[in-house]
N, CA, C and O of each residue as an XYZ file, in Angstrom:
632
protein
N     125.778    108.977     87.184
C     124.445    108.414     87.188
C     123.581    109.162     86.185
O     123.628    110.390     86.105
N     122.809    108.431     85.438
C     121.849    109.027     84.523
C     120.691    109.603     85.316
O     120.458    109.227     86.465
N     119.979    110.505     84.698
C     118.824    111.111     85.350
C     117.686    110.103     85.470
O     117.378    109.383     84.519
N     117.071    110.061     86.634
C     115.969    109.142     86.890
C     114.671    109.729     86.355
O     114.423    110.926     86.503
N     113.851    108.904     85.741
C     112.546    109.327     85.235
C     111.513    108.265     85.603
O     111.857    107.119     85.892
N     110.257    108.661     85.587
C     109.160    107.748     85.909
C     108.232    107.608     84.716
O     108.028    108.547     83.947
N     107.669    106.402     84.582
C     106.610    106.146     83.607
C     105.558    105.308     84.303
O     105.839    104.686     85.328
N     104.376    105.281     83.773
C     103.287    104.503     84.379
C     103.702    103.041     84.510
O     104.290    102.464     83.596
N     103.387    102.461     85.650
C     103.677    101.054     85.924
C     102.706    100.196     85.137
O     101.494    100.280     85.331
N     103.239     99.374     84.252
C     102.394     98.530     83.421
C     102.709     97.058     83.593
O     103.681     96.694     84.256
N     101.882     96.212     82.994
C     102.060     94.764     83.100
C     103.432     94.330     82.596
O     103.959     93.309     83.038
N     104.014     95.094     81.678
C     105.342     94.750     81.162
C     106.428     94.893     82.222
O     107.550     94.424     82.028
N     106.101     95.543     83.351
C     107.059     95.726     84.442
C     106.920     94.673     85.539
O     107.754     94.612     86.442
N     105.894     93.855     85.473
C     105.614     92.892     86.537
C     106.783     91.944     86.790
O     107.173     91.750     87.942
N     107.343     91.357     85.754
C     108.402     90.358     85.936
C     109.610     90.959     86.647
O     110.195     90.317     87.519
N     109.989     92.179     86.286
C     111.127     92.820     86.948
C     110.834     93.024     88.424
O     111.643     92.651     89.274
N     109.691     93.608     88.737
C     109.343     93.878     90.128
C     109.270     92.585     90.935
O     109.812     92.512     92.038
N     108.617     91.583     90.404
C     108.515     90.296     91.101
C     109.913     89.706     91.319
O     110.188     89.130     92.372
N     110.780     89.848     90.336
C     112.138     89.320     90.434
C     113.003     90.005     91.478
O     113.984     89.425     91.943
N     112.655     91.227     91.852
C     113.433     91.960     92.861
C     113.098     91.509     94.280
O     113.801     91.879     95.221
N     112.044     90.723     94.452
C     111.572     90.324     95.785
C     111.773     88.820     95.935
O     111.054     88.023     95.332
N     112.768     88.440     96.754
C     113.191     87.045     96.825
C     112.584     86.249     97.972
O     112.782     85.036     98.047
N     111.845     86.908     98.869
C     111.323     86.169    100.024
C     110.082     86.857    100.581
O     109.781     88.002    100.243
N     109.375     86.138    101.436
C     108.201     86.711    102.100
C     108.608     87.900    102.968
O     107.861     88.873    103.064
N     109.772     87.836    103.598
C     110.243     88.952    104.424
C     110.494     90.194    103.566
O     110.124     91.303    103.953
N     111.120     90.010    102.408
C     111.350     91.161    101.514
C     110.024     91.737    101.032
O     109.889     92.954    100.905
N     109.048     90.877    100.762
C     107.741     91.361    100.331
C     107.085     92.175    101.445
O     106.486     93.216    101.173
N     107.188     91.720    102.690
C     106.617     92.473    103.801
C     107.296     93.838    103.927
O     106.624     94.836    104.189
N     108.600     93.895    103.745
C     109.317     95.173    103.849
C     108.931     96.112    102.701
O     108.957     97.332    102.864
N     108.575     95.553    101.553
C     108.154     96.341    100.398
C     106.704     96.804    100.527
O     106.390     97.955    100.224
N     105.830     95.921    100.971
C     104.392     96.198    100.874
C     103.638     96.108    102.183
O     102.421     96.288    102.203
N     104.335     95.834    103.286
C     103.601     95.631    104.527
C     102.639     94.473    104.356
O     102.972     93.493    103.691
N     101.456     94.562    104.937
C     100.495     93.457    104.843
C      99.603     93.514    103.597
O      98.660     92.730    103.488
N      99.880     94.424    102.656
C      98.960     94.621    101.534
C      99.077     93.595    100.423
O      98.140     93.437     99.640
N     100.199     92.890    100.329
C     100.389     91.884     99.287
C     100.793     90.565     99.936
O     101.363     90.552    101.027
N     100.495     89.455     99.261
C     100.770     88.127     99.810
C     101.889     87.440     99.044
O     102.032     87.609     97.833
N     102.671     86.670     99.766
C     103.748     85.876     99.177
C     103.172     84.586     98.599
O     102.326     83.965     99.242
N     103.591     84.169     97.434
C     104.490     84.869     96.528
C     103.741     85.937     95.736
O     102.564     85.785     95.409
N     104.448     87.011     95.440
C     103.867     88.097     94.664
C     103.560     87.600     93.258
O     104.369     86.896     92.654
N     102.387     87.968     92.736
C     101.952     87.499     91.420
C     101.525     88.670     90.546
O     101.204     89.746     91.052
N     101.523     88.460     89.233
C     101.001     89.492     88.342
C      99.550     89.865     88.657
O      99.165     91.021     88.480
N      98.746     88.917     89.117
C      97.344     89.210     89.445
C      97.256     90.236     90.576
O      96.401     91.121     90.536
N      98.129     90.128     91.586
C      98.135     91.105     92.672
C      98.530     92.488     92.148
O      97.959     93.501     92.554
N      99.501     92.520     91.255
C      99.945     93.804     90.700
C      98.873     94.409     89.798
O      98.705     95.628     89.763
N      98.152     93.567     89.074
C      97.050     94.056     88.238
C      95.954     94.664     89.114
O      95.357     95.673     88.741
N      95.686     94.064     90.266
C      94.692     94.615     91.185
C      95.118     95.995     91.682
O      94.275     96.877     91.845
N      96.403     96.193     91.923
C      96.895     97.530     92.303
C      96.650     98.529     91.173
O      96.171     99.640     91.403
N      96.986     98.115     89.949
C      96.794     99.019     88.801
C      95.322     99.368     88.612
O      95.005    100.454     88.127
N      94.419     98.464     88.989
C      92.978     98.695     88.807
C      92.387     99.588     89.894
O      91.274    100.089     89.737
N      93.101     99.791     90.977
C      92.596    100.598     92.093
C      92.742    102.079     91.745
O      93.866    102.543     91.555
N      91.649    102.836     91.655
C      91.743    104.239     91.244
C      92.477    105.126     92.253
O      92.876    106.237     91.905
N      92.662    104.673     93.475
C      93.398    105.465     94.470
C      94.905    105.346     94.300
O      95.659    106.174     94.811
N      95.349    104.303     93.573
C      96.774    104.002     93.447
C      97.327    104.591     92.152
O      96.801    104.348     91.066
N      98.381    105.356     92.288
C      99.132    105.893     91.146
C     100.513    105.256     91.234
O     101.295    105.585     92.127
N     100.819    104.340     90.307
C     102.059    103.571     90.374
C     102.954    103.894     89.188
O     102.487    104.075     88.063
N     104.261    103.963     89.469
C     105.241    104.284     88.440
C     106.429    103.338     88.489
O     106.778    102.792     89.535
N     107.029    103.167     87.339
C     108.289    102.450     87.204
C     109.362    103.501     86.954
O     109.183    104.408     86.141
N     110.474    103.367     87.661
C     111.604    104.288     87.477
C     112.589    103.671     86.493
O     112.779    102.455     86.463
N     113.207    104.521     85.697
C     114.239    104.079     84.759
C     115.262    105.190     84.619
O     114.975    106.350     84.913
N     116.450    104.835     84.173
C     117.501    105.835     83.964
C     117.925    105.921     82.504
O     118.389    106.970     82.059
N     117.775    104.851     81.767
C     118.163    104.811     80.356
C     116.961    105.197     79.507
O     115.998    104.438     79.401
N     117.020    106.367     78.910
C     115.876    106.875     78.149
C     115.583    106.069     76.884
O     114.481    106.152     76.341
N     116.550    105.297     76.415
C     116.323    104.496     75.213
C     115.707    103.148     75.601
O     114.623    102.804     75.131
N     116.393    102.390     76.453
C     115.905    101.057     76.834
C     114.756    101.140     77.832
O     113.886    100.269     77.845
N     114.741    102.174     78.665
C     113.724    102.363     79.695
C     113.563    101.134     80.585
O     112.457    100.815     81.021
N     114.675    100.447     80.850
C     114.663     99.268     81.715
C     114.363     99.678     83.146
O     114.910    100.668     83.632
N     113.500     98.932     83.831
C     113.126     99.282     85.206
C     114.314     99.238     86.167
O     115.108     98.297     86.157
N     114.415    100.281     86.999
C     115.408    100.312     88.080
C     114.727    100.518     89.425
O     115.367    100.400     90.470
N     113.431    100.826     89.407
C     112.722    101.054     90.656
C     111.227    101.091     90.454
O     110.719    101.084     89.333
N     110.541    101.132     91.583
C     109.070    101.164     91.602
C     108.640    102.070     92.744
O     109.268    102.083     93.803
N     107.572    102.826     92.532
C     107.024    103.677     93.583
C     105.540    103.910     93.312
O     105.095    103.955     92.165
N     104.792    104.057     94.400
C     103.365    104.338     94.285
C     102.990    105.487     95.211
O     103.620    105.704     96.246
N     101.956    106.213     94.819
C     101.305    107.182     95.686
C      99.850    106.748     95.767
O      99.183    106.564     94.749
N      99.373    106.589     96.986
C      97.997    106.157     97.218
C      97.230    107.317     97.831
O      97.625    107.848     98.869
N      96.128    107.714     97.189
C      95.291    108.779     97.747
C      94.544    108.209     98.951
O      93.818    107.223     98.826
N      94.725    108.837    100.125
C      94.060    108.347    101.336
C      92.943    109.277    101.792
O      92.063    108.857    102.544
N      92.961    110.518    101.357
C      91.917    111.502    101.675
C      92.113    112.683    100.734
O      93.107    112.749    100.011
N      91.175    113.605    100.745
C      91.312    114.799     99.917
C      92.591    115.531    100.314
O      92.764    115.903    101.475
N      93.475    115.734     99.358
C      94.711    116.468     99.601
C      95.798    115.688    100.318
O      96.857    116.241    100.614
N      95.556    114.404    100.605
C      96.530    113.597    101.340
C      96.804    112.295    100.607
O      95.890    111.620    100.132
N      98.077    111.963    100.527
C      98.482    110.712     99.908
C      99.499    109.989    100.760
O     100.034    110.534    101.725
N      99.750    108.760    100.385
C     100.761    107.955    101.061
C     101.735    107.444    100.020
O     101.336    106.796     99.053
N     103.006    107.734    100.214
C     104.048    107.150     99.393
C     104.145    105.689     99.818
O     104.358    105.403    100.996
N     103.993    104.774     98.887
C     103.878    103.360     99.250
C     104.648    102.481     98.277
O     104.941    102.872     97.147
N     104.960    101.306     98.741
C     105.575    100.269     97.924
C     106.701    100.829     97.065
O     106.634    100.834     95.836
N     107.729    101.297     97.748
C     108.912    101.876     97.099
C     110.000    100.814     97.088
O     110.284    100.204     98.120
N     110.613    100.587     95.926
C     111.648     99.563     95.825
C     112.609     99.896     94.694
O     112.204    100.346     93.622
N     113.875     99.668     94.954
C     114.902     99.767     93.913
C     115.363     98.370     93.543
O     115.373     97.471     94.383
N     115.744     98.188     92.288
C     116.306     96.915     91.841
C     117.534     96.616     92.688
O     118.367     97.501     92.887
N     117.672     95.389     93.196
C     118.824     95.068     94.039
C     120.162     95.442     93.416
O     121.063     95.904     94.117
N     120.302     95.250     92.114
C     121.571     95.558     91.450
C     121.859     97.056     91.382
O     122.992     97.452     91.112
N     120.850     97.890     91.622
C     121.019     99.350     91.508
C     121.052    100.051     92.861
O     121.196    101.272     92.912
N     120.924     99.310     93.953
C     120.963     99.921     95.282
C     122.371    100.443     95.548
O     123.361     99.871     95.093
N     122.436    101.529     96.286
C     123.720    102.133     96.606
C     124.204    103.124     95.563
O     125.307    103.656     95.689
N     123.404    103.384     94.532
C     123.782    104.320     93.468
C     123.206    105.714     93.669
O     123.386    106.586     92.820
N     122.518    105.931     94.778
C     121.932    107.243     95.014
C     120.617    107.468     94.294
O     120.249    108.614     94.038
N     119.905    106.415     93.964
C     118.634    106.544     93.248
C     117.441    106.738     94.176
O     116.386    107.186     93.726
N     117.578    106.416     95.451
C     116.452    106.482     96.376
C     115.878    107.869     96.546
O     114.664    108.051     96.456
N     116.730    108.856     96.791
C     116.241    110.225     96.984
C     115.594    110.779     95.714
O     114.524    111.381     95.803
N     116.204    110.598     94.527
C     115.516    111.071     93.314
C     114.193    110.359     93.064
O     113.254    110.967     92.548
N     114.105    109.081     93.422
C     112.848    108.348     93.265
C     111.776    108.932     94.184
O     110.644    109.155     93.755
N     112.129    109.178     95.437
C     111.173    109.779     96.378
C     110.780    111.185     95.930
O     109.611    111.558     96.017
N     111.734    111.953     95.459
C     111.450    113.324     95.007
C     110.536    113.325     93.784
O     109.617    114.139     93.697
N     110.783    112.419     92.842
C     109.938    112.354     91.640
C     108.512    111.968     92.004
O     107.561    112.551     91.482
N     108.352    110.996     92.891
C     107.007    110.586     93.314
C     106.316    111.714     94.063
O     105.111    111.914     93.915
N     107.072    112.452     94.865
C     106.523    113.594     95.594
C     106.032    114.666     94.626
O     104.974    115.259     94.838
N     106.792    114.912     93.575
C     106.374    115.899     92.572
C     105.087    115.459     91.878
O     104.195    116.276     91.650
N     104.988    114.186     91.544
C     103.759    113.685     90.929
C     102.582    113.823     91.896
O     101.489    114.218     91.492
N     102.805    113.500     93.167
C     101.734    113.610     94.160
C     101.255    115.053     94.279
O     100.055    115.307     94.378
N     102.182    115.985     94.270
C     101.827    117.408     94.331
C     100.991    117.791     93.112
O      99.999    118.510     93.231
N     101.401    117.304     91.942
C     100.647    117.586     90.715
C      99.246    116.972     90.765
O      98.328    117.466     90.112
N      99.082    115.904     91.533
C      97.772    115.267     91.701
C      96.936    115.946     92.786
O      95.827    115.503     93.086
N      97.468    117.021     93.374
C      96.714    117.776     94.374
C      96.911    117.324     95.803
O      96.117    117.671     96.678
N      97.944    116.564     96.050
C      98.210    116.074     97.407
C      99.242    116.988     98.085
O     100.431    116.946     97.769
N      98.767    117.797     99.006
C      99.656    118.718     99.719
C     100.358    118.034    100.885
O     101.395    118.503    101.354
N      99.798    116.939    101.346
C     100.380    116.195    102.473
C     100.643    114.759    102.023
O      99.777    114.099    101.449
N     101.850    114.302    102.296
C     102.215    112.921    101.997
C     102.724    112.252    103.257
O     103.426    112.861    104.064
N     102.364    111.010    103.410
C     102.837    110.193    104.525
C     103.541    108.984    103.938
O     103.344    108.653    102.769
N     104.356    108.328    104.742
C     104.931    107.052    104.357
C     105.281    106.288    105.611
O     105.455    106.869    106.682
N     105.380    104.993    105.470
C     105.812    104.123    106.559
C     107.069    103.410    106.103
O     107.160    102.960    104.961
N     108.041    103.309    107.004
C     109.304    102.670    106.669
C     109.809    101.918    107.898
O     109.670    102.392    109.026
N     110.390    100.752    107.675
C     110.975    100.022    108.786
C     112.079    100.870    109.403
O     112.916    101.427    108.692
N     112.075    100.964    110.722
C     113.007    101.841    111.445
C     114.461    101.479    111.210
O     115.335    102.331    111.367
N     114.744    100.237    110.838
C     116.133     99.830    110.606
C     116.596    100.058    109.169
O     117.717     99.684    108.823
N     115.765    100.657    108.333
C     116.105    100.899    106.931
C     116.721    102.294    106.785
O     116.090    103.217    106.271
N     117.963    102.421    107.246
C     118.632    103.727    107.282
C     118.770    104.361    105.899
O     118.606    105.573    105.758
N     119.067    103.563    104.885
C     119.225    104.120    103.540
C     117.928    104.741    103.039
O     117.942    105.827    102.461
N     116.812    104.061    103.255
C     115.525    104.602    102.818
C     115.179    105.862    103.596
O     114.678    106.829    103.022
N     115.439    105.859    104.889
C     115.131    107.043    105.707
C     115.931    108.244    105.223
O     115.395    109.349    105.139
N     117.197    108.045    104.906
C     118.009    109.148    104.347
C     117.404    109.647    103.039
O     117.332    110.853    102.803
N     116.970    108.718    102.193
C     116.385    109.094    100.906
C     115.091    109.875    101.090
O     114.832    110.814    100.338
N     114.272    109.508    102.076
C     113.002    110.200    102.297
C     113.208    111.580    102.927
O     112.414    112.488    102.684
N     114.232    111.746    103.710
C     114.478    113.046    104.333
C     114.884    114.102    103.298
O     114.581    115.282    103.474
N     115.555    113.695    102.238
C     116.026    114.663    101.236
C     114.892    115.469    100.607
O     115.048    116.681    100.461
N     113.750    114.867    100.223
C     112.651    115.687     99.701
C     111.729    116.241    100.789
O     110.629    116.704    100.488
N     112.171    116.199    102.060
C     111.440    116.902    103.100
C     110.557    116.090    104.018
O     109.769    116.677    104.759
N     110.644    114.777    104.012
C     109.857    113.977    104.945
C     110.481    114.057    106.336
O     111.703    114.012    106.480
N     109.636    114.176    107.354
C     110.095    114.270    108.740
C     109.472    113.152    109.565
O     108.331    112.754    109.332
N     110.224    112.658    110.518
C     109.779    111.569    111.384
C     108.592    112.033    112.224
O     108.684    113.026    112.946
N     107.480    111.311    112.128
C     106.278    111.642    112.894
C     106.024    110.621    113.997
O     105.009    110.697    114.688
N     106.936    109.668    114.167
C     106.805    108.729    115.270
C     106.559    107.300    114.848
O     106.472    106.967    113.666
N     106.451    106.481    115.859
C     106.234    105.052    115.679
C     104.851    104.784    115.097
O     103.869    105.426    115.471
N     104.792    103.832    114.181
C     103.510    103.430    113.603
C     102.690    102.739    114.689
O     103.216    101.869    115.382
N     101.421    103.099    114.858
C     100.637    102.533    115.964
C     100.395    101.026    115.867
O     100.175    100.374    116.888
N     100.431    100.469    114.669
C     100.135     99.050    114.509
C     101.380     98.164    114.448
O     101.269     96.941    114.520
N     102.568     98.771    114.316
C     103.779     97.968    114.159
C     104.966     98.751    114.699
O     105.404     99.724    114.085
N     105.480     98.335    115.830
C     106.577     99.047    116.497
C     107.866     99.040    115.687
O     108.768     99.829    115.967
N     107.974     98.172    114.694
C     109.178     98.126    113.850
C     109.186     99.246    112.822
O     110.207     99.489    112.178
N     108.065     99.927    112.663
C     107.859    100.881    111.576
C     107.743    102.297    112.114
O     107.140    102.534    113.161
N     108.339    103.247    111.370
C     108.211    104.670    111.664
C     107.358    105.298    110.563
O     107.394    104.861    109.413
N     106.594    106.321    110.925
C     105.814    107.082    109.971
C     106.544    108.399    109.707
O     107.034    109.044    110.634
N     106.610    108.783    108.453
C     107.213    110.059    108.044
C     106.157    110.856    107.313
O     105.294    110.284    106.648
N     106.216    112.179    107.431
C     105.219    113.054    106.842
C     105.928    114.210    106.130
O     106.955    114.715    106.584
N     105.346    114.604    105.008
C     105.809    115.787    104.282
C     104.569    116.586    103.926
O     103.659    116.082    103.267
N     104.540    117.841    104.369
C     103.431    118.730    104.040
C     103.993    119.956    103.356
O     105.080    120.428    103.691
N     103.254    120.462    102.407
C     103.680    121.686    101.724
C     102.468    122.567    101.493
O     101.347    122.078    101.353
N     102.699    123.845    101.457
C     101.631    124.785    101.176
C     101.473    124.859     99.678
O     102.440    125.080     98.948
N     100.250    124.672     99.222
C      99.995    124.711     97.775
C      99.413    126.040     97.383
O      99.130    126.267     96.206
């Protein structure tokens, strides 16, 4: 596997991201209630315009820089962020990219001054949970608004 890297999520990445989401159910698993089906470039542009959202596209080929994943960190309070809207290209799942993607986003969040990160993940998404545990996220319990979802937290001393 090539080394995973992140670059700022731009409009040129919209078609790839939209293409990875084939149904309203997949969109809900990716974004919870924050985005509406069908996903559109206008919705993604609104995310890019939100100053709390730091969004990145993951790639492995340093020459082509073709998208293989997407991840966001949303500032929710001073020193606290939420890892959000994490997705790998369907063709690249199972290659071990999830943990490096979570780790890279965590490093960016730390550089942005976020000592505490939270995330929400569907409890039946075992692959994602394994990927989040590798950079230190721990299960903090059931999400209060959705019993299908678990909340994970990672805190570090800065």
